[in-house]
VEXVO-779982 format. One record per residue (C-alpha): chain; y, x, z; residue number from 1. Coordinates in nm, 2 decimals. Each point is the difference from the previous one (the first is absolute). Layout:
<guzas>
+-----+--------+--------+--------+-----+
| mol |     yy |     xx |     zz | seq |
+-----+--------+--------+--------+-----+
|   A |      Y |      X |      Z | NUM |
...
+-----+--------+--------+--------+-----+
</guzas>
This chain:
<guzas>
+-----+--------+--------+--------+-----+
| mol |     yy |     xx |     zz | seq |
+-----+--------+--------+--------+-----+
|   A |   9.06 |  13.55 |   9.50 |   1 |
|   A |   0.09 |  -0.07 |  -0.36 |   2 |
|   A |  -0.16 |   0.23 |  -0.24 |   3 |
|   A |  -0.32 |   0.08 |   0.19 |   4 |
|   A |  -0.21 |  -0.04 |  -0.31 |   5 |
|   A |   0.17 |   0.32 |  -0.12 |   6 |
|   A |  -0.15 |   0.21 |   0.28 |   7 |
|   A |  -0.33 |   0.18 |  -0.05 |   8 |
|   A |  -0.16 |   0.19 |   0.28 |   9 |
|   A |  -0.24 |   0.28 |  -0.10 |  10 |
|   A |  -0.21 |   0.17 |   0.26 |  11 |
|   A |  -0.34 |   0.16 |   0.05 |  12 |
|   A |  -0.16 |   0.29 |   0.17 |  13 |
|   A |   0.16 |   0.34 |  -0.01 |  14 |
|   A |  -0.13 |   0.19 |  -0.31 |  15 |
|   A |  -0.07 |  -0.31 |  -0.22 |  16 |
|   A |   0.29 |   0.11 |  -0.23 |  17 |
|   A |   0.22 |  -0.30 |   0.06 |  18 |
|   A |   0.32 |   0.20 |  -0.04 |  19 |
|   A |  -0.13 |   0.15 |  -0.33 |  20 |
|   A |  -0.10 |  -0.34 |  -0.13 |  21 |
|   A |   0.33 |  -0.15 |   0.08 |  22 |
|   A |   0.18 |   0.30 |  -0.16 |  23 |
|   A |  -0.19 |  -0.06 |  -0.32 |  24 |
|   A |   0.08 |  -0.37 |   0.01 |  25 |
|   A |   0.37 |   0.07 |   0.05 |  26 |
|   A |   0.01 |   0.25 |  -0.28 |  27 |
|   A |  -0.14 |  -0.26 |  -0.24 |  28 |
|   A |   0.19 |  -0.30 |   0.14 |  29 |
|   A |   0.34 |   0.11 |   0.12 |  30 |
|   A |   0.11 |  -0.37 |   0.06 |  31 |
|   A |  -0.21 |   0.03 |   0.32 |  32 |
|   A |   0.16 |   0.19 |   0.29 |  33 |
|   A |  -0.15 |   0.19 |   0.28 |  34 |
|   A |   0.11 |   0.02 |   0.36 |  35 |
|   A |   0.02 |   0.34 |   0.17 |  36 |
|   A |  -0.15 |   0.00 |   0.34 |  37 |
|   A |   0.15 |   0.19 |   0.30 |  38 |
|   A |  -0.21 |   0.25 |   0.19 |  39 |
|   A |   0.03 |   0.26 |   0.27 |  40 |
|   A |  -0.27 |   0.23 |  -0.16 |  41 |
|   A |   0.11 |   0.32 |  -0.16 |  42 |
|   A |   0.03 |   0.00 |  -0.38 |  43 |
|   A |  -0.30 |   0.13 |  -0.20 |  44 |
|   A |   0.07 |   0.25 |  -0.27 |  45 |
|   A |   0.20 |  -0.15 |  -0.28 |  46 |
|   A |   0.10 |  -0.32 |   0.19 |  47 |
|   A |   0.36 |  -0.09 |  -0.01 |  48 |
|   A |   0.20 |  -0.20 |   0.26 |  49 |
|   A |   0.10 |  -0.34 |  -0.13 |  50 |
|   A |  -0.25 |   0.02 |  -0.28 |  51 |
|   A |  -0.35 |   0.04 |   0.16 |  52 |
|   A |   0.11 |  -0.10 |   0.35 |  53 |
|   A |   0.31 |  -0.03 |   0.21 |  54 |
|   A |  -0.08 |   0.29 |   0.23 |  55 |
|   A |   0.15 |  -0.06 |   0.35 |  56 |
|   A |  -0.01 |   0.15 |   0.34 |  57 |
|   A |  -0.18 |  -0.20 |   0.27 |  58 |
|   A |   0.34 |  -0.08 |   0.17 |  59 |
|   A |   0.15 |  -0.13 |  -0.33 |  60 |
|   A |  -0.32 |  -0.21 |  -0.07 |  61 |
|   A |   0.01 |  -0.15 |   0.35 |  62 |
|   A |   0.37 |  -0.08 |  -0.04 |  63 |
|   A |  -0.08 |  -0.19 |  -0.32 |  64 |
|   A |  -0.27 |  -0.19 |   0.19 |  65 |
|   A |   0.23 |  -0.09 |   0.28 |  66 |
|   A |   0.26 |  -0.14 |  -0.24 |  67 |
|   A |  -0.26 |  -0.21 |  -0.20 |  68 |
|   A |   0.05 |   0.20 |  -0.32 |  69 |
|   A |  -0.38 |   0.06 |  -0.03 |  70 |
|   A |  -0.22 |  -0.30 |  -0.09 |  71 |
|   A |  -0.33 |   0.16 |   0.08 |  72 |
|   A |  -0.12 |   0.33 |   0.13 |  73 |
|   A |  -0.30 |   0.18 |   0.13 |  74 |
|   A |  -0.10 |   0.33 |   0.16 |  75 |
|   A |  -0.26 |   0.19 |  -0.19 |  76 |
|   A |  -0.13 |   0.35 |   0.08 |  77 |
|   A |   0.30 |   0.05 |   0.23 |  78 |
|   A |   0.27 |  -0.11 |  -0.24 |  79 |
|   A |   0.20 |  -0.32 |  -0.05 |  80 |
|   A |  -0.01 |  -0.18 |  -0.33 |  81 |
|   A |   0.21 |  -0.30 |  -0.08 |  82 |
|   A |   0.19 |  -0.22 |  -0.25 |  83 |
|   A |   0.37 |  -0.03 |   0.00 |  84 |
|   A |   0.11 |  -0.37 |  -0.02 |  85 |
|   A |   0.27 |   0.10 |  -0.26 |  86 |
|   A |  -0.27 |   0.13 |  -0.23 |  87 |
|   A |  -0.16 |  -0.34 |  -0.06 |  88 |
|   A |   0.24 |  -0.28 |   0.08 |  89 |
|   A |   0.27 |   0.09 |  -0.25 |  90 |
|   A |  -0.25 |   0.01 |  -0.28 |  91 |
|   A |  -0.17 |  -0.32 |   0.09 |  92 |
|   A |   0.33 |  -0.18 |   0.01 |  93 |
|   A |   0.08 |   0.12 |  -0.35 |  94 |
|   A |  -0.34 |  -0.10 |  -0.14 |  95 |
|   A |  -0.11 |   0.36 |  -0.06 |  96 |
|   A |  -0.38 |   0.06 |   0.04 |  97 |
|   A |  -0.04 |   0.26 |   0.27 |  98 |
|   A |  -0.30 |   0.19 |   0.12 |  99 |
|   A |  -0.04 |   0.11 |   0.36 | 100 |
|   A |  -0.27 |   0.27 |   0.05 | 101 |
|   A |  -0.09 |   0.00 |   0.37 | 102 |
|   A |  -0.27 |   0.07 |   0.25 | 103 |
|   A |  -0.26 |  -0.27 |   0.04 | 104 |
|   A |   0.13 |  -0.09 |   0.35 | 105 |
|   A |   0.34 |  -0.08 |  -0.13 | 106 |
|   A |  -0.12 |  -0.23 |  -0.29 | 107 |
|   A |  -0.10 |  -0.28 |   0.23 | 108 |
|   A |   0.34 |   0.01 |   0.18 | 109 |
|   A |   0.18 |  -0.02 |  -0.33 | 110 |
|   A |  -0.21 |  -0.30 |  -0.11 | 111 |
|   A |   0.09 |  -0.18 |   0.32 | 112 |
|   A |   0.37 |   0.07 |  -0.05 | 113 |
|   A |  -0.01 |  -0.08 |  -0.37 | 114 |
|   A |  -0.29 |  -0.25 |  -0.06 | 115 |
|   A |   0.08 |  -0.03 |  -0.37 | 116 |
|   A |  -0.07 |   0.37 |  -0.06 | 117 |
|   A |  -0.32 |   0.12 |  -0.17 | 118 |
|   A |  -0.21 |   0.26 |   0.18 | 119 |
|   A |  -0.22 |   0.23 |  -0.21 | 120 |
|   A |  -0.26 |   0.23 |   0.15 | 121 |
|   A |  -0.09 |   0.32 |  -0.20 | 122 |
|   A |  -0.36 |   0.11 |   0.05 | 123 |
|   A |  -0.16 |   0.34 |  -0.08 | 124 |
|   A |  -0.31 |  -0.01 |  -0.24 | 125 |
|   A |  -0.21 |   0.10 |   0.30 | 126 |
|   A |   0.03 |   0.20 |   0.33 | 127 |
|   A |  -0.12 |   0.33 |  -0.16 | 128 |
|   A |   0.29 |  -0.02 |  -0.25 | 129 |
|   A |   0.24 |  -0.08 |   0.28 | 130 |
|   A |  -0.11 |   0.30 |   0.20 | 131 |
|   A |   0.03 |   0.22 |  -0.32 | 132 |
|   A |   0.35 |  -0.12 |  -0.06 | 133 |
|   A |   0.11 |   0.07 |   0.37 | 134 |
|   A |  -0.15 |   0.35 |  -0.01 | 135 |
|   A |   0.16 |   0.08 |  -0.34 | 136 |
|   A |   0.35 |  -0.07 |   0.14 | 137 |
|   A |  -0.04 |   0.31 |   0.21 | 138 |
|   A |   0.26 |  -0.13 |   0.25 | 139 |
|   A |  -0.21 |  -0.10 |   0.30 | 140 |
|   A |  -0.24 |   0.17 |   0.24 | 141 |
|   A |  -0.36 |  -0.11 |   0.04 | 142 |
|   A |   0.07 |  -0.21 |   0.31 | 143 |
|   A |   0.27 |  -0.19 |  -0.19 | 144 |
|   A |  -0.22 |  -0.06 |  -0.30 | 145 |
|   A |  -0.28 |  -0.14 |   0.22 | 146 |
|   A |   0.25 |  -0.23 |   0.18 | 147 |
|   A |   0.13 |  -0.12 |  -0.34 | 148 |
|   A |  -0.36 |  -0.07 |  -0.12 | 149 |
|   A |  -0.09 |  -0.19 |   0.31 | 150 |
|   A |   0.32 |  -0.21 |  -0.02 | 151 |
|   A |  -0.07 |  -0.06 |  -0.37 | 152 |
|   A |  -0.34 |  -0.16 |   0.08 | 153 |
|   A |   0.17 |  -0.24 |   0.25 | 154 |
|   A |   0.28 |  -0.08 |  -0.24 | 155 |
|   A |  -0.23 |  -0.08 |  -0.29 | 156 |
|   A |  -0.22 |  -0.22 |   0.23 | 157 |
|   A |   0.31 |  -0.19 |   0.11 | 158 |
|   A |   0.16 |  -0.04 |  -0.35 | 159 |
|   A |  -0.12 |  -0.36 |  -0.05 | 160 |
|   A |   0.34 |  -0.14 |   0.09 | 161 |
|   A |   0.17 |   0.16 |  -0.30 | 162 |
|   A |   0.09 |  -0.23 |  -0.29 | 163 |
|   A |  -0.13 |   0.25 |  -0.26 | 164 |
|   A |  -0.22 |   0.31 |  -0.02 | 165 |
|   A |  -0.01 |   0.28 |  -0.27 | 166 |
|   A |  -0.23 |   0.30 |  -0.02 | 167 |
|   A |   0.16 |   0.33 |  -0.10 | 168 |
|   A |  -0.26 |   0.16 |  -0.22 | 169 |
|   A |   0.26 |   0.11 |  -0.26 | 170 |
|   A |   0.37 |   0.00 |   0.07 | 171 |
|   A |   0.14 |  -0.16 |  -0.32 | 172 |
|   A |  -0.27 |  -0.27 |   0.00 | 173 |
|   A |   0.07 |  -0.08 |   0.36 | 174 |
|   A |   0.38 |  -0.01 |  -0.06 | 175 |
|   A |  -0.05 |  -0.25 |  -0.28 | 176 |
|   A |  -0.22 |  -0.22 |   0.22 | 177 |
|   A |   0.28 |   0.01 |   0.25 | 178 |
|   A |   0.25 |  -0.10 |  -0.27 | 179 |
|   A |  -0.22 |  -0.29 |  -0.10 | 180 |
|   A |   0.00 |  -0.13 |   0.36 | 181 |
|   A |   0.38 |   0.03 |   0.02 | 182 |
|   A |   0.05 |  -0.18 |  -0.33 | 183 |
|   A |  -0.24 |  -0.28 |   0.11 | 184 |
|   A |   0.16 |  -0.04 |   0.34 | 185 |
|   A |   0.36 |   0.00 |  -0.14 | 186 |
|   A |  -0.10 |  -0.29 |  -0.23 | 187 |
|   A |  -0.21 |  -0.19 |   0.25 | 188 |
|   A |   0.11 |   0.12 |   0.34 | 189 |
|   A |   0.15 |  -0.21 |   0.27 | 190 |
|   A |   0.37 |   0.07 |   0.08 | 191 |
|   A |   0.13 |  -0.14 |   0.33 | 192 |
+-----+--------+--------+--------+-----+
</guzas>
């Protein structure tokens, strides 16, 4: 599809701060736009529909799937997460750099659909810091935290297929690393 070089896929284990890093990037570089994922999970305190996620019922999400309005999806901890086709394709066609923040599982699917996209994996400084961040959220029980940590180990081990990697030690520094990658890829990326 025309405009694939404008698509940037950011993923990484839960708790790495990828959403916070992308928020910092967007604050300083408003020319880059962010897709809003759809989910069936309940909103966390302070989250707003259409801003943090498109919050949907399971039935609504499955209807979107059946009508090919979701380009990738996964089930994680009992909830659906996915990307609405409309969120990315209109921006790519217009030449607007767009960031898609998704689960690791979905990143590979997006790269297959849009081979000109750039995949970026956000790493934690180390596993102890990742565990600290997950616990500090105060939103999950112990069993969920342990599942997220185990999944993170696997995701990190399998991240070799990503085009780029950044480590989130400090949010603003990581956001600027992300911006440098985007600028380089826009200037030198392949557009099919």
